[in-house]
All heavy atoms as an XYZ file, in Angstrom:
863
protein
N      -9.043     48.108     -9.298
C      -9.398     47.301    -10.420
C     -10.470     46.292     -9.998
O     -11.464     46.107    -10.662
C      -8.166     46.585    -10.968
C      -8.417     45.754    -12.156
C      -8.576     46.298    -13.397
C      -8.558     44.378    -12.072
C      -8.819     45.553    -14.524
C      -8.813     43.582    -13.166
C      -8.943     44.194    -14.394
N     -10.258     45.586     -8.883
C     -11.171     44.571     -8.449
C     -12.362     45.157     -7.676
O     -13.272     44.462     -7.334
C     -10.481     43.526     -7.628
C      -9.538     42.677     -8.463
C      -8.182     42.871     -8.416
C     -10.027     41.697     -9.289
C      -7.304     42.125     -9.172
C      -9.195     40.911    -10.068
C      -7.840     41.125     -9.998
N     -12.305     46.439     -7.370
C     -13.427     47.093     -6.627
C     -14.709     47.034     -7.433
O     -15.795     47.042     -6.813
C     -13.054     48.524     -6.335
C     -11.926     48.642     -5.336
O     -11.614     47.720     -4.633
N     -11.266     49.771     -5.320
N     -14.632     46.997     -8.731
C     -15.840     46.973     -9.563
C     -16.303     45.555     -9.893
O     -17.286     45.368    -10.600
C     -15.603     47.750    -10.852
C     -15.374     49.170    -10.576
O     -15.968     49.782     -9.647
N     -14.527     49.837    -11.342
N     -15.540     44.547     -9.437
C     -15.902     43.171     -9.763
C     -17.015     42.731     -8.816
O     -17.018     42.964     -7.588
C     -14.693     42.273     -9.569
C     -14.922     40.870    -10.102
S     -13.380     39.869    -10.049
C     -12.455     40.718    -11.342
N     -18.022     42.041     -9.312
C     -19.118     41.550     -8.480
C     -18.608     40.712     -7.295
O     -17.726     39.856     -7.471
C     -19.965     40.714     -9.436
C     -19.631     41.233    -10.778
C     -18.201     41.644    -10.727
N     -19.203     40.903     -6.153
C     -18.797     40.162     -4.961
C     -18.957     38.657     -5.138
O     -18.193     37.871     -4.579
C     -19.584     40.614     -3.741
C     -19.128     39.980     -2.443
C     -19.911     40.459     -1.241
O     -20.528     41.517     -1.304
O     -19.871     39.722     -0.236
N     -19.920     38.232     -5.924
C     -20.126     36.833     -6.192
C     -18.839     36.205     -6.793
O     -18.483     35.051     -6.489
C     -21.295     36.617     -7.172
C     -21.597     35.196     -7.468
C     -22.745     35.015     -8.425
O     -23.749     35.822     -8.302
O     -22.701     34.150     -9.251
N     -18.167     36.955     -7.590
C     -16.917     36.436     -8.196
C     -15.806     36.484     -7.151
O     -15.118     35.494     -6.992
C     -16.585     37.237     -9.452
C     -17.564     36.956    -10.566
C     -15.146     36.877     -9.942
C     -17.402     37.758    -11.843
N     -15.583     37.600     -6.503
C     -14.437     37.695     -5.597
C     -14.625     36.775     -4.383
O     -13.635     36.315     -3.809
C     -14.272     39.157     -5.096
O     -15.471     39.621     -4.492
C     -13.846     40.061     -6.251
N     -15.845     36.475     -3.995
C     -16.107     35.591     -2.859
C     -15.904     34.140     -3.202
O     -15.542     33.310     -2.356
C     -17.484     35.824     -2.312
N     -16.133     33.775     -4.468
C     -16.148     32.369     -4.857
C     -14.996     31.955     -5.738
O     -14.830     30.750     -5.992
C     -17.448     32.012     -5.548
C     -18.621     32.189     -4.578
O     -18.664     31.585     -3.543
N     -19.558     33.035     -4.976
N     -14.205     32.893     -6.227
C     -13.145     32.573     -7.163
C     -11.841     33.316     -6.798
O     -11.886     34.293     -6.097
C     -13.553     32.963     -8.602
C     -14.749     32.190     -9.117
C     -16.010     32.743     -8.986
C     -14.588     30.941     -9.687
C     -17.113     32.027     -9.434
C     -15.698     30.233    -10.135
C     -16.970     30.779    -10.021
N     -10.718     32.777     -7.310
C      -9.437     33.456     -7.165
C      -9.282     34.307     -8.420
O      -9.307     33.783     -9.546
C      -8.341     32.378     -7.038
C      -6.932     32.983     -7.159
C      -6.409     33.775     -6.143
C      -6.122     32.636     -8.245
C      -5.099     34.252     -6.263
C      -4.836     33.114     -8.333
C      -4.325     33.907     -7.353
O      -3.034     34.398     -7.426
N      -9.169     35.606     -8.281
C      -9.019     36.500     -9.424
C      -7.725     37.283     -9.251
O      -7.402     37.752     -8.171
C     -10.211     37.469     -9.528
N      -6.983     37.398    -10.341
C      -5.691     38.095    -10.278
C      -5.451     38.812    -11.600
O      -5.792     38.296    -12.678
C      -4.532     37.147     -9.952
C      -4.369     36.069    -10.994
C      -3.287     37.890     -9.677
N      -4.909     40.008    -11.568
C      -4.537     40.768    -12.741
C      -3.224     40.210    -13.289
O      -2.230     40.053    -12.567
C      -4.391     42.221    -12.357
C      -4.242     43.169    -13.491
C      -4.256     44.605    -13.005
C      -3.996     45.555    -14.088
N      -3.922     46.934    -13.602
N      -3.209     39.893    -14.572
C      -2.006     39.308    -15.172
C      -1.382     40.181    -16.244
O      -0.320     39.839    -16.790
C      -2.340     37.934    -15.773
O      -3.410     38.040    -16.712
C      -2.737     36.969    -14.702
N      -1.969     41.310    -16.540
C      -1.395     42.297    -17.460
C      -2.289     43.572    -17.264
O      -3.304     43.486    -16.609
C      -1.436     41.814    -18.883
O      -2.740     41.881    -19.439
N      -1.856     44.646    -17.850
C      -2.652     45.846    -17.648
C      -4.118     45.727    -18.062
O      -4.980     46.406    -17.498
C      -1.960     46.891    -18.515
C      -0.534     46.399    -18.598
C      -0.665     44.916    -18.600
N      -4.438     44.813    -18.991
C      -5.805     44.710    -19.443
C      -6.361     43.276    -19.390
O      -7.284     42.935    -20.128
C      -5.849     45.203    -20.920
C      -5.309     46.579    -21.099
C      -4.049     46.794    -21.633
C      -6.025     47.684    -20.674
C      -3.493     48.048    -21.759
C      -5.511     48.956    -20.770
C      -4.270     49.124    -21.326
O      -3.750     50.413    -21.458
N      -5.787     42.474    -18.535
C      -6.235     41.080    -18.464
C      -6.296     40.576    -17.034
O      -5.436     40.927    -16.206
C      -5.240     40.226    -19.240
C      -5.554     38.795    -19.302
C      -4.558     38.011    -20.129
O      -3.776     38.577    -20.929
N      -4.503     36.710    -19.955
N      -7.316     39.794    -16.699
C      -7.384     39.166    -15.401
C      -7.594     37.661    -15.620
O      -8.097     37.252    -16.667
C      -8.521     39.734    -14.507
C      -9.859     39.549    -15.143
C      -8.245     41.142    -14.137
C     -11.039     39.870    -14.216
N      -7.229     36.871    -14.647
C      -7.513     35.456    -14.619
C      -8.461     35.150    -13.485
O      -8.269     35.686    -12.413
C      -6.191     34.648    -14.462
C      -5.244     34.733    -15.616
C      -3.994     33.908    -15.386
O      -3.890     33.146    -14.384
O      -3.059     34.009    -16.212
N      -9.436     34.370    -13.744
C     -10.395     33.981    -12.699
C     -10.446     32.462    -12.729
O     -10.656     31.827    -13.784
C     -11.819     34.561    -12.985
C     -11.724     36.087    -12.992
C     -12.796     34.052    -11.935
C     -13.007     36.786    -13.420
N     -10.223     31.856    -11.542
C     -10.219     30.415    -11.462
C     -10.775     29.982    -10.096
O     -11.105     30.818     -9.273
C      -8.804     29.896    -11.664
C      -7.780     30.395    -10.664
S      -6.087     30.161    -11.200
C      -5.880     31.646    -12.177
N     -10.884     28.686     -9.885
C     -11.377     28.158     -8.627
C     -10.578     28.716     -7.474
O      -9.373     28.830     -7.557
C     -11.287     26.615     -8.602
C     -12.280     25.972     -9.491
O     -13.316     26.508     -9.813
N     -11.947     24.778     -9.952
N     -11.294     29.021     -6.388
C     -10.570     29.495     -5.188
C      -9.767     28.347     -4.660
O     -10.108     27.198     -4.754
C     -11.652     29.883     -4.138
C     -11.219     31.056     -3.349
C     -12.339     31.521     -2.446
C     -12.125     32.895     -1.858
N     -11.989     34.014     -2.681
N      -8.560     28.635     -4.155
C      -7.666     27.620     -3.703
C      -6.751     27.044     -4.794
O      -6.061     26.103     -4.597
N      -6.913     27.614     -5.984
C      -6.066     27.195     -7.131
C      -5.238     28.342     -7.602
O      -5.736     29.444     -7.828
C      -6.970     26.682     -8.301
O      -7.801     25.610     -7.854
C      -6.142     26.240     -9.484
N      -3.970     28.104     -7.710
C      -3.051     29.105     -8.255
C      -1.770     28.428     -8.624
O      -1.613     27.207     -8.430
C      -2.820     30.256     -7.257
C      -2.261     29.822     -5.922
O      -1.243     29.091     -5.882
N      -2.886     30.232     -4.831
N      -0.790     29.150     -9.141
C       0.475     28.530     -9.551
C       1.247     27.907     -8.359
O       1.934     26.973     -8.528
C       1.305     29.579    -10.320
C       0.757     29.875    -11.660
C       1.698     30.807    -12.421
C       1.154     31.117    -13.796
N       2.118     31.932    -14.583
N       1.107     28.574     -7.210
C       1.808     28.012     -6.025
C       1.262     26.657     -5.660
O       1.985     25.722     -5.320
N      -0.087     26.516     -5.663
C      -0.724     25.223     -5.348
C      -0.317     24.201     -6.362
O      -0.003     23.034     -6.022
C      -2.295     25.412     -5.336
C      -2.968     24.066     -5.253
C      -2.671     26.278     -4.156
N      -0.283     24.579     -7.643
C       0.124     23.656     -8.694
C       1.559     23.144     -8.506
O       1.832     21.912     -8.555
C      -0.023     24.275    -10.049
N       2.478     24.049     -8.219
C       3.863     23.666     -8.002
C       4.003     22.795     -6.772
O       4.698     21.797     -6.741
C       4.786     24.914     -7.957
C       6.198     24.523     -7.509
C       4.827     25.604     -9.269
N       3.285     23.117     -5.712
C       3.311     22.315     -4.472
C       2.821     20.904     -4.703
O       3.405     19.948     -4.190
C       2.515     23.023     -3.389
N       1.765     20.781     -5.466
C       1.205     19.465     -5.765
C       2.146     18.604     -6.599
O       2.379     17.442     -6.333
C      -0.171     19.573     -6.436
C      -1.252     19.961     -5.500
C      -2.622     19.860     -6.143
C      -3.631     20.377     -5.078
N      -4.721     19.470     -4.960
N       2.762     19.259     -7.592
C       3.712     18.541     -8.424
C       4.940     18.170     -7.571
O       5.448     17.048     -7.646
C       4.146     19.405     -9.604
C       5.178     18.794    -10.548
C       4.673     17.496    -11.172
C       5.544     19.797    -11.658
N       5.420     19.084     -6.765
C       6.579     18.784     -5.888
C       6.282     17.635     -4.971
O       7.133     16.754     -4.739
C       6.962     20.043     -5.095
N       5.081     17.603     -4.378
C       4.698     16.511     -3.529
C       4.706     15.201     -4.271
O       5.226     14.179     -3.739
C       3.310     16.794     -2.884
O       2.890     15.696     -2.151
N       4.143     15.192     -5.439
C       4.111     13.997     -6.254
C       5.476     13.479     -6.571
O       5.789     12.300     -6.587
C       3.310     14.289     -7.545
C       3.255     13.122     -8.519
C       2.369     12.085     -8.283
C       4.082     13.077     -9.618
C       2.301     11.010     -9.145
C       4.021     12.044    -10.514
C       3.153     10.986    -10.281
O       3.082      9.928    -11.128
N       6.430     14.438     -6.891
C       7.794     14.084     -7.220
C       8.723     13.954     -5.977
O       9.900     13.682     -6.133
C       8.367     15.111     -8.172
C       7.657     15.251     -9.543
C       8.191     16.363    -10.338
C       7.801     13.924    -10.329
N       8.137     14.185     -4.796
C       8.926     14.093     -3.562
C      10.090     15.128     -3.570
O      11.234     14.760     -3.233
C       9.370     12.679     -3.273
C       9.809     12.491     -1.809
O       9.322     13.217     -0.942
O      10.669     11.663     -1.561
N       9.788     16.352     -3.926
C      10.754     17.399     -3.964
C      10.342     18.504     -2.967
O       9.165     18.952     -3.018
C      10.870     18.068     -5.364
C      11.329     17.006     -6.394
C      11.844     19.232     -5.351
C      11.209     17.468     -7.833
N      11.218     18.908     -2.079
C      10.876     19.949     -1.130
C      10.993     21.323     -1.796
O      11.718     21.505     -2.740
N      10.262     22.315     -1.229
C      10.329     23.619     -1.832
C      11.726     24.233     -1.828
O      12.043     25.030     -2.717
C       9.374     24.469     -0.927
C       8.977     23.628      0.190
C       9.381     22.208     -0.095
N      12.571     23.824     -0.895
C      13.922     24.326     -0.873
C      14.761     23.929     -2.096
O      15.795     24.503     -2.375
C      14.677     23.869      0.427
C      14.936     22.394      0.497
C      13.761     21.543      0.945
O      12.656     22.046      1.208
O      14.017     20.294      1.044
N      14.256     22.956     -2.833
C      14.886     22.515     -4.095
C      14.246     22.972     -5.315
O      14.402     22.411     -6.393
C      14.969     20.997     -4.077
C      15.880     20.473     -2.964
O      17.008     20.927     -2.821
N      15.389     19.537     -2.194
N      13.395     24.014     -5.189
C      12.651     24.513     -6.327
C      12.953     25.996     -6.569
O      12.989     26.799     -5.592
C      11.117     24.379     -6.089
C      10.773     22.896     -6.015
C      10.321     25.071     -7.183
C       9.325     22.588     -5.614
N      13.176     26.344     -7.809
C      13.303     27.738     -8.193
C      12.151     28.074     -9.122
O      11.895     27.359    -10.095
C      14.606     28.051     -8.934
C      14.757     29.499     -9.383
S      16.392     29.981     -9.966
C      16.597     28.946    -11.385
N      11.422     29.104     -8.826
C      10.301     29.561     -9.640
C      10.623     30.928    -10.161
O      11.100     31.786     -9.419
C       9.015     29.539     -8.807
N      10.271     31.173    -11.392
C      10.572     32.475    -12.090
C       9.290     33.034    -12.641
O       8.523     32.314    -13.302
C      11.604     32.245    -13.207
C      12.851     31.559    -12.660
C      11.955     33.605    -13.865
C      13.791     31.083    -13.745
N       9.008     34.297    -12.371
C       7.756     34.897    -12.849
C       7.886     36.353    -13.153
O       8.921     36.975    -12.907
N       6.799     36.918    -13.677
C       6.766     38.335    -14.030
C       5.470     39.038    -13.704
O       5.422     40.251    -13.746
C       7.100     38.498    -15.519
C       5.981     38.039    -16.405
O       5.326     37.043    -16.109
N       5.761     38.765    -17.483
N       4.424     38.313    -13.342
C       3.119     38.974    -13.080
C       2.562     38.533    -11.744
O       3.081     37.631    -11.092
C       2.121     38.652    -14.185
C       2.213     39.561    -15.371
C       1.929     41.023    -15.082
O       1.307     41.349    -14.043
O       2.406     41.876    -15.854
N       1.469     39.192    -11.360
C       0.856     38.964    -10.038
C       0.423     37.535     -9.816
O       0.457     36.983     -8.716
C      -0.285     39.932     -9.818
C       0.080     41.427     -9.774
C      -1.191     42.244     -9.671
C       0.998     41.687     -8.577
N       0.035     36.824    -10.903
C      -0.370     35.465    -10.760
C       0.773     34.549    -10.429
O       0.579     33.377    -10.070
C      -1.089     34.956    -12.014
C      -0.259     34.999    -13.250
O       0.712     35.740    -13.365
N      -0.587     34.186    -14.217
N       2.017     35.023    -10.499
C       3.207     34.269    -10.136
C       3.578     34.369     -8.678
O       4.470     33.634     -8.203
C       4.383     34.694    -11.048
C       4.164     34.395    -12.492
O       3.634     33.314    -12.813
O       4.482     35.258    -13.340
N       2.980     35.298     -7.920
C       3.356     35.492     -6.524
C       3.227     34.209     -5.715
O       4.188     33.880     -4.986
C       2.560     36.649     -5.904
C       3.036     37.994     -6.507
C       2.679     36.683     -4.407
C       2.235     39.198     -6.063
N       2.106     33.481     -5.732
C       2.044     32.286     -4.881
C       3.140     31.262     -5.235
O       3.669     30.573     -4.380
C       0.677     31.732     -5.181
C      -0.145     32.872     -5.674
C       0.830     33.751     -6.418
N       3.499     31.219     -6.516
C       4.531     30.255     -6.953
C       5.914     30.672     -6.425
O       6.648     29.821     -5.929
C       4.524     30.206     -8.508
C       5.559     29.363     -9.125
S       5.433     29.302    -10.920
C       5.896     30.993    -11.354
N       6.277     31.930     -6.597
C       7.630     32.299     -6.089
C       7.709     32.335     -4.570
O       8.769     32.154     -4.025
C       8.113     33.645     -6.718
C       7.326     34.822     -6.236
C       8.122     33.585     -8.236
C       8.067     36.121     -6.393
N       6.555     32.539     -3.923
C       6.606     32.474     -2.471
C       6.692     31.032     -1.955
O       7.277     30.777     -0.937
C       5.310     33.131     -1.889
C       5.385     34.643     -1.982
C       4.207     35.373     -1.359
O       3.129     34.704     -1.198
O       4.335     36.517     -1.075
N       6.190     30.046     -2.701
C       6.288     28.674     -2.340
C       7.713     28.127     -2.533
O       8.245     27.422     -1.736
C       5.313     27.824     -3.152
C       5.551     26.337     -2.915
C       5.031     25.696     -1.801
C       6.265     25.594     -3.841
C       5.285     24.339     -1.579
C       6.540     24.244     -3.621
C       6.048     23.640     -2.480
O       6.298     22.337     -2.276
N       8.314     28.529     -3.657
C       9.626     28.006     -4.056
C      10.716     28.471     -3.069
O      10.669     29.526     -2.493
C       9.984     28.484     -5.461
N      11.704     27.607     -2.910
C      12.862     27.968     -2.093
C      13.585     29.141     -2.663
O      14.171     29.971     -1.892
N      13.596     29.315     -3.948
C      14.185     30.495     -4.596
C      13.151     31.088     -5.518
O      12.772     30.496     -6.548
C      15.461     30.080     -5.424
C      16.495     29.454     -4.523
C      16.026     31.309     -6.124
C      17.682     28.837     -5.259
N      12.651     32.243     -5.159
C      11.666     32.964     -5.984
C      12.359     34.038     -6.758
O      13.041     34.909     -6.164
N      12.215     34.023     -8.050
C      12.887     34.964     -8.935
C      11.889     35.802     -9.751
O      10.967     35.221    -10.343
C      13.831     34.215     -9.934
C      14.575     35.191    -10.853
C      14.838     33.342     -9.142
N      12.120     37.055     -9.752
C      11.319     38.003    -10.610
C      12.141     38.413    -11.801
O      13.359     38.686    -11.653
C      10.847     39.195     -9.840
N      11.526     38.559    -12.939
C      12.184     39.116    -14.129
C      12.369     40.630    -13.917
O      11.599     41.225    -13.180
C      11.302     38.886    -15.366
C      11.021     37.436    -15.640
S      12.434     36.399    -15.958
C      12.986     37.026    -17.546
N      13.371     41.178    -14.508
C      13.644     42.624    -14.378
C      12.427     43.441    -14.813
O      12.147     44.477    -14.241
C      14.841     42.983    -15.213
C      15.251     44.421    -15.167
C      16.487     44.686    -15.964
O      16.421     44.532    -17.206
O      17.515     45.035    -15.413
N      11.693     42.940    -15.809
C      10.495     43.639    -16.332
C       9.243     43.203    -15.627
O       8.136     43.458    -16.119
C      10.403     43.396    -17.832
C      10.359     41.965    -18.224
O      11.234     41.183    -17.893
N       9.303     41.560    -18.887
N       9.378     42.577    -14.456
C       8.190     42.096    -13.721
C       7.420     43.164    -13.053
O       7.917     44.272    -12.835
C       8.655     41.068    -12.686
N       6.189     42.817    -12.662
C       5.326     43.693    -11.845
C       6.086     44.034    -10.587
O       6.727     43.209     -9.955
C       4.038     42.926    -11.550
C       3.119     43.673    -10.662
O       3.336     43.836     -9.499
N       2.033     44.114    -11.266
N       5.978     45.283    -10.129
C       6.698     45.747     -8.953
C       6.355     45.004     -7.678
O       7.208     44.754     -6.827
C       6.489     47.271     -8.761
C       7.189     48.112     -9.850
C       8.697     47.913     -9.957
O       9.358     47.836     -8.886
O       9.226     47.774    -11.037
N       5.099     44.607     -7.521
C       4.667     43.870     -6.326
C       5.347     42.500     -6.293
O       5.743     41.994     -5.260
C       3.128     43.731     -6.279
C       2.663     43.030     -5.052
C       2.978     43.835     -3.758
O       3.035     45.059     -3.791
O       3.144     43.164     -2.733
N       5.503     41.857     -7.452
C       6.151     40.587     -7.516
C       7.645     40.729     -7.163
O       8.183     39.938     -6.423
C       6.003     39.967     -8.896
C       6.708     38.637     -9.071
C       5.848     37.494     -8.563
C       7.094     38.403    -10.515
N       8.245     41.781     -7.656
C       9.666     42.051     -7.374
C       9.896     42.151     -5.862
O      10.898     41.695     -5.357
C      10.149     43.317     -8.070
C      10.388     43.197     -9.528
C      10.900     44.533    -10.048
C      11.153     44.502    -11.521
N      11.645     45.827    -11.964
N       8.978     42.815     -5.166
C       9.112     42.982     -3.676
C       9.139     41.652     -2.962
O       9.711     41.539     -1.879
C       7.949     43.824     -3.140
C       8.012     45.257     -3.520
C       6.756     45.965     -2.980
C       6.564     47.344     -3.568
N       5.271     47.978     -3.100
N       8.472     40.666     -3.510
C       8.336     39.379     -2.843
C       9.372     38.345     -3.313
O       9.507     37.300     -2.697
C       6.954     38.847     -3.073
C       5.859     39.725     -2.500
C       4.506     39.275     -2.957
N       3.501     40.206     -2.504
C       2.424     39.849     -1.820
N       2.252     38.574     -1.455
N       1.512     40.717     -1.519
N      10.097     38.655     -4.326
C      11.096     37.721     -4.894
C      12.392     37.734     -4.064
O      12.743     38.736     -3.440
C      11.407     38.082     -6.344
N      13.072     36.620     -4.108
C      14.396     36.521     -3.472
C      15.450     37.178     -4.329
O      16.420     37.746     -3.784
C      14.761     35.044     -3.272
C      13.823     34.328     -2.337
O      13.553     34.844     -1.195
O      13.257     33.289     -2.767
N      15.274     37.090     -5.617
C      16.222     37.669     -6.564
C      15.486     38.245     -7.779
O      14.379     37.859     -8.129
C      17.147     36.547     -7.096
C      17.965     35.899     -5.996
C      17.519     34.668     -5.493
C      19.068     36.508     -5.506
C      18.235     34.084     -4.506
C      19.770     35.889     -4.465
C      19.344     34.688     -3.929
N      16.111     39.220     -8.434
C      15.613     39.803     -9.640
C      16.651     39.507    -10.736
O      17.853     39.876    -10.557
C      15.338     41.301     -9.493
C      14.301     41.530     -8.402
C      14.906     41.879    -10.832
C      14.056     42.948     -8.042
N      16.231     38.894    -11.788
C      17.091     38.556    -12.886
C      16.951     39.560    -14.026
O      16.197     40.524    -13.933
C      16.896     37.119    -13.365
O      17.952     36.768    -14.295
C      15.515     36.945    -14.009
N      17.671     39.368    -15.088
C      17.570     40.219    -16.262
C      16.159     40.099    -16.847
O      15.403     39.197    -16.545
C      18.585     39.820    -17.307
C      20.014     40.035    -16.863
C      20.985     39.502    -17.887
N      22.363     39.719    -17.478
C      23.406     39.273    -18.106
N      23.266     38.516    -19.191
N      24.599     39.518    -17.681
N      15.855     40.990    -17.768
C      14.523     41.023    -18.437
C      14.391     39.841    -19.373
O      15.394     39.195    -19.736
C      14.324     42.310    -19.203
O      15.075     42.312    -20.392
N      13.206     39.593    -19.816
C      12.929     38.547    -20.793
C      13.652     38.844    -22.128
O      14.000     37.902    -22.838
C      11.432     38.350    -21.017
C      10.736     39.567    -21.499
O      11.079     40.687    -21.144
N       9.749     39.399    -22.343
N      13.895     40.060    -22.438
C      14.572     40.420    -23.683
C      16.118     40.217    -23.542
O      16.798     40.336    -24.552
C      14.284     41.867    -24.092
C      12.844     42.037    -24.448
C      12.498     43.415    -24.893
N      11.120     43.537    -25.177
C      10.642     44.274    -26.143
N      11.433     44.972    -26.899
N       9.330     44.306    -26.378
N      16.584     40.008    -22.363
C      18.001     39.834    -22.126
C      18.317     38.486    -21.467
O      19.202     38.364    -20.616
C      18.550     40.980    -21.291
C      18.548     42.264    -22.029
N      17.540     43.202    -21.804
C      19.360     42.775    -22.957
C      17.753     44.230    -22.624
N      18.801     44.021    -23.318
N      17.507     37.486    -21.875
C      17.726     36.088    -21.446
C      17.768     35.917    -19.926
O      18.629     35.222    -19.403
C      19.018     35.525    -22.111
O      18.995     35.624    -23.504
N      16.855     36.547    -19.283
C      16.839     36.517    -17.783
C      16.690     35.144    -17.209
O      17.325     34.835    -16.190
N      15.930     34.269    -17.821
C      15.779     32.919    -17.289
C      17.099     32.191    -17.375
O      17.543     31.576    -16.380
C      14.616     32.149    -18.022
C      14.617     30.686    -17.606
C      13.274     32.818    -17.724
N      17.732     32.178    -18.516
C      18.982     31.430    -18.630
C      20.063     32.076    -17.761
O      20.887     31.364    -17.165
C      19.435     31.346    -20.097
O      19.757     32.643    -20.606
N      20.023     33.388    -17.596
C      20.988     34.067    -16.758
C      20.881     33.583    -15.323
O      21.882     33.220    -14.680
C      20.758     35.594    -16.831
C      21.663     36.346    -15.887
C      23.006     36.565    -16.205
C      21.194     36.851    -14.695
C      23.853     37.262    -15.336
C      22.030     37.537    -13.817
C      23.338     37.762    -14.146
O      24.176     38.441    -13.286
N      19.664     33.541    -14.763
C      19.516     33.168    -13.366
C      19.844     31.676    -13.158
O      20.414     31.284    -12.118
C      18.152     33.583    -12.772
C      17.028     32.661    -13.273
C      18.188     33.561    -11.279
N      19.498     30.827    -14.112
C      19.829     29.424    -14.032
C      21.344     29.217    -14.016
O      21.912     28.481    -13.236
C      19.130     28.580    -15.123
C      17.639     28.531    -14.892
C      19.724     27.199    -15.225
C      16.818     27.974    -16.013
N      22.026     29.914    -14.921
C      23.484     29.839    -15.017
C      24.136     30.344    -13.732
O      25.108     29.771    -13.216
C      24.056     30.577    -16.236
C      23.827     29.816    -17.488
O      23.906     28.612    -17.476
N      23.579     30.546    -18.564
N      23.577     31.443    -13.175
C      24.121     31.981    -11.883
C      23.944     30.967    -10.786
O      24.817     30.814     -9.908
C      23.448     33.283    -11.532
C      23.663     34.409    -12.514
C      25.117     34.803    -12.646
N      25.550     35.367    -11.381
C      26.719     35.858    -11.156
N      27.640     35.882    -12.141
N      27.049     36.363     -9.983
N      22.830     30.301    -10.738
C      22.564     29.270     -9.724
C      23.564     28.144     -9.833
O      24.181     27.719     -8.833
C      21.162     28.702     -9.883
C      20.817     27.551     -8.983
C      20.835     27.961     -7.529
C      19.456     26.917     -9.332
N      23.825     27.711    -11.018
C      24.812     26.612    -11.276
C      26.224     27.061    -10.891
O      26.967     26.345    -10.209
C      24.728     26.125    -12.725
C      23.384     25.419    -12.969
C      25.893     25.206    -13.031
C      23.086     25.200    -14.428
N      26.610     28.268    -11.342
C      27.988     28.750    -11.119
C      28.295     29.209     -9.727
O      29.337     28.933     -9.213
C      28.255     29.878    -12.120
C      28.267     29.469    -13.573
C      28.321     30.637    -14.522
O      28.350     31.822    -14.015
O      28.316     30.418    -15.730
N      27.356     29.954     -9.119
C      27.666     30.655     -7.886
C      26.657     30.432     -6.745
O      26.706     31.159     -5.790
C      27.798     32.140     -8.123
C      28.921     32.478     -9.049
O      29.968     31.917     -8.973
N      28.664     33.376     -9.964
N      25.733     29.509     -6.953
C      24.698     29.301     -5.944
C      23.972     30.616     -5.639
O      23.629     30.884     -4.500
C      25.303     28.674     -4.701
C      24.234     28.004     -3.878
O      23.214     27.622     -4.448
N      24.473     27.789     -2.637
N      23.815     31.481     -6.633
C      23.075     32.717     -6.553
C      23.660     33.765     -5.565
O      22.985     34.641     -5.161
C      21.595     32.488     -6.192
C      20.772     31.804     -7.262
C      19.392     31.526     -6.774
C      20.716     32.641     -8.529
N      24.903     33.603     -5.205
C      25.513     34.535     -4.218
C      25.679     35.953     -4.779
O      25.651     36.934     -4.009
C      26.869     34.005     -3.759
C      26.734     32.769     -2.905
C      28.081     32.193     -2.550
O      29.144     32.827     -2.776
O      28.109     31.038     -2.072
N      25.879     36.079     -6.048
C      26.213     37.405     -6.627
C      25.148     37.919     -7.597
O      25.482     38.725     -8.427
C      27.582     37.366     -7.266
C      28.671     37.055     -6.285
C      30.007     37.074     -6.947
C      31.104     36.783     -5.961
N      32.400     36.742     -6.561
N      23.974     37.470     -7.520
C      22.911     37.958     -8.456
C      22.558     39.353     -8.129
O      22.465     39.777     -7.034
C      21.708     37.006     -8.409
C      21.956     35.954     -9.416
C      20.437     37.703     -8.635
C      20.766     35.159     -9.774
């Protein structure tokens, strides 16, 4: 997919596929992981106290930064490989499911 993108873009920007027909292009060094890390620093929260939930490739830096990285059941396969846990799909209340599991069981039986 990115093989056809001009080198000027790939060399100077962070580009990531976010759906089968969509890409995001932004400043290099900027991604969801950087954003969560900056907010966590501002709030004085360590990554071990953060849970991040995602479904697409642009979520990889965020779930890798967080102490608990969660992929939705319907997430991109590459994201699932990098997640600590896989929750239910978005159509089956996956976000509330994983939050409740965290509260009830500290994610031991997800």
